[in-house]
N, C-alpha and C positions, 0 to 999 in steps of 0.2 A: 119382240119383249122392248118396252123403253129403256134409256138409260136409266132413270132413277131407281126404277123396282128393280133394275139388275144389281144397282150400288148395294141398295137395301139388302137383296137375298146373299150377295158375297160378304155383308159385313155379319147377319147372321149366321151363315156357314162358318164364318172364322171365330165368330164368341163360343158357337158350339166345340169347335176344333179344339179351343181354349179350355173351355170347360170339359169335356172327355179327357185332353191332356191332362188337365190339372187334378181330376178325380183318380186319374193311371197314378201320376205322384206321390199325391197322397196315401194310396195305399200302399205304393212301395215306401215312402219314407214320411210318415206320419208324423214321429217326434220330432224330426229336424226342423220341419215345417213350421208345429207349433211353438216352438224354440224360438225359432227366426221371427215369427209374428210377437211373441211376448217377452223376447229379451229387453225391449226398449221399456215396457211396462216393470219388469223386474229389477232394471237397472234404477229408473226412477224410484220405486217403492225400497231397494236398497241404501240408495244417497238420501233418501228422508230420515231410514234408521238411522243412518250412519251419523247423521246432523242431530237426531233426538238423543242419542246415546252420548253423543260429544256434549250437548247442551246439559243432559241430565249431569254427567261427570263434572263440568263447570260449576253447576249449582250445586253439588253435594262438597265440591271444594270450595265454594264460596261460603257454606254455612260452616264448614269446618274452622276457614281462616276467622271469618267474625266470631265463634265461640273461641278461639285462640285469643283473638285482639280482646274481648271481654274477660276472659281470664285474668290476661297481660295487665290491663286498666286494673282491674280488683286488686290484683298483686302489686301495682304500683302504686295505689291510693292506700293500702294496707302499709306499704313499707315507709310511705309519706308520713302516714298516720304515726308509725311506731318511730321514725327519724325526730319528729316531733315531741315526741313523748320523752324520749332520750335527752333531746337538748332541754326541755323542759326541767327532766331530773338533774340534768347536769348544771344548769343554771342554780337549783334548788341546792343540791351538793356545795356550791360555790360559796352560796349565802350563808350556809350552815357553817361552813369552813371560816369564813371572815366572821360570823357571829361568837364561834368558841374564840377565836383567835383574840377577838376584842376581851371575852372575858367578862363582859358586862352583865350578861345574865346569869353567872356561874352560882347564885342565891337562891335562883329561882327555877324548880323545875318546868319544863315545855312541853304543850302538847302541838303537834304541827298539823294543821288541817288545810283541807283544798277549800277555797271559796267557788263556791258553785251556784252562786246568784248575785250580780249586781245590781245596782239600784239603775231604772232606768229613767227616772226624771231626779230633778233636784228635791222633790217633794217626799219622794218614796224614802230613798235614804239607805235602809239598812241592808249589809250584807247578811248572807246564809253561808254559814260553813257546816262543814260534813263531819266535824265531831260534837259530843254534846255530853249530857249528865253520866252518862255509861262512862265516858274517858274522863270523867273528873271535874267538866267545867261548871261553872255556875257564875251565876251574875257578878258584874263590876270588877271579873278577871281581865285585865289588861291585853291589847292583842298588837302584835307589831308585824312586819312585814316581813317576807322572806324573799322578796323579790328586789332585781337590780331595778336602779343604780344603788338603793339606801336601805340595804338588807337590816332590819332592827330597830328601823324607823317604826313611829307610834301609828297604827291604823285605827284604832278607839278601844272600845271596850263592849266587854258582854253584857248583854241587857236581857237576854231571854233563853231557856235551854228546854230542850226536850231530850228523850232517851239517847238519839244519836245526832243531833243537831243542835245550831245556835244560832242564834241571830245578834249581830255585832252594830254597834251605833258608831259608825264613825267621826273622825274628827268635823268632817265637814258639815254633819248635821245638826242644824240650829240648836237642837237640844243638848249639844255638847258643849262642854267648858273644860280647860284644863288650865292650871297653872305653872307658868312657862317663866324661864329668866334666857339672857343673852350671855352666851358663854363670854363673849368679850368685854362688858362692862358689869354682869350680874345683876342688870337690871329685871326686875319682875314686871309678870302682868297675869291676866287671866285673857285665855284665848278663846274664842269661840266661834262655832262655825255658822255659815250663812246658806249653806246649802251645795248639792254638788256643782263642781264648776267653777263656784266664785270663793276668792280669797277668804282667810280666816281673819278674823279682827281683834285687835289687842285697843279694847274699850277705853276709853276715859283714862288717857297716857297724861300725867301732868307735864306741860311745858318745861324744859330743865331735864328729864328724864333722857338717859343716856342711850338712846336706841339711833342705829343709822341703817339706810338702806343696805342688804347683803348680811347685815348679822345672822348667825344660827342661834334659834331658838330649839332650848331642849327642856324636858319635864324637871320641873323644880323636886318632886317629891314629897310637897309640903301638902298636899291636897287629900291625901290619905288613901289614893288611889293607884296612883303610876308611880312604879319607881324612877329615882330620879337619873338624870343625863339620857333618858331617851329622846331620840332625835326628832323632830316635830316641823320644823318649817324655817323658811330664809324671809326678812323682811324684805318686800318688793316696794312699797311706798310709804310715806309718809305724809297725812293729811289734814290740815288744811298745810300746805306748801309755808305759808306765813301765818305768824301768830294770831289767831282769833278767840278771846277767851281764854279759860283755863286749863284746856285738856286738847290733845290731839290724837285721833285715829292712826293705828299702825296698820296694815294691810299685809298680810302674811302668805306665801303659798306653801302650802304643805310639800313633803319632801315624796309623800306615796301618792302615785295616780292610781285612784280606784279604779280605773275602768281598765288596767291594766294588770291588776293584782290578781296573782295566781294563788300563792300558797302563802299561809300565817303562821305564826304560833302564838299561841296562847297561854301566858305566864300563869302558872298555876302558884297560889298563895302558900309558904308552907307549912301554916296553919292548918290547911284544908286537907281534905281526903278525900277519895272517892265516894261517890252515892250523897253527894249532895241534895238537900232540899231544892226546891224551887224558889222557895222565899230569898229576899235579899241578904246577903250574910252581913252580918258585922263590918263597920269600916275600920282601918287601924290594922288590918293583916299584913302590912307590907314592911318590912324593914328597910330603910334607906341606906344604901352603902356608905 
């Protein structure tokens, strides 16, 4: 027999012997063999399961942390809002205490109101407050500031009321005019508005009238609308600087910043009672102190 054929026969014989031996071993130890064959697969599956379980636990933990963070953010926002509200009330209480201490409005019942709408442009001009006819408000009632730094300073007058709201014509409105005088010299003038963001004007003031830059202007009480001595504004400019003609124009900066106004007080005429009609009341209802 040639060598190549002999080697092939030996290989086949060896394989047959191994097969017979394997069958015998399988019959004796089938579970051990199967376990040894499948154990790598089991290890991989077990590792994959551990990884998936760990990933799910991390995902659940992440969701929990996110929920807690969102809850903390909401609580923080609520606390900040509460803090702002408390600071606002503290400022209001200080303003009310200062007004009570001054005794300026002791003859006038007051209705406190919150400003809920500010003018957005110089041409719009009217404020909206959250008190109205049901609270005793009526047109031509004076409105003063309850905001720092000048609580008690004049804001304007009520011009329109509904049951629970009122519109206020501020000093800055072009249709507003107030009779004022300077505390330093006693000189009087009629102060007019020019629109939001513009200085107030004392027009047609004759040369020789004793007004100076820095003079504090207050209401005169002679227009049958506003009580006497309400703070109004300060003189910031007198023009023309050199004499031209017979008159000069005086620019006045109002003490109340309408854009930052939060609370106001409406002064109720002593002769008026709640339940007023919406028509304009008769003038002369105020008594000047």
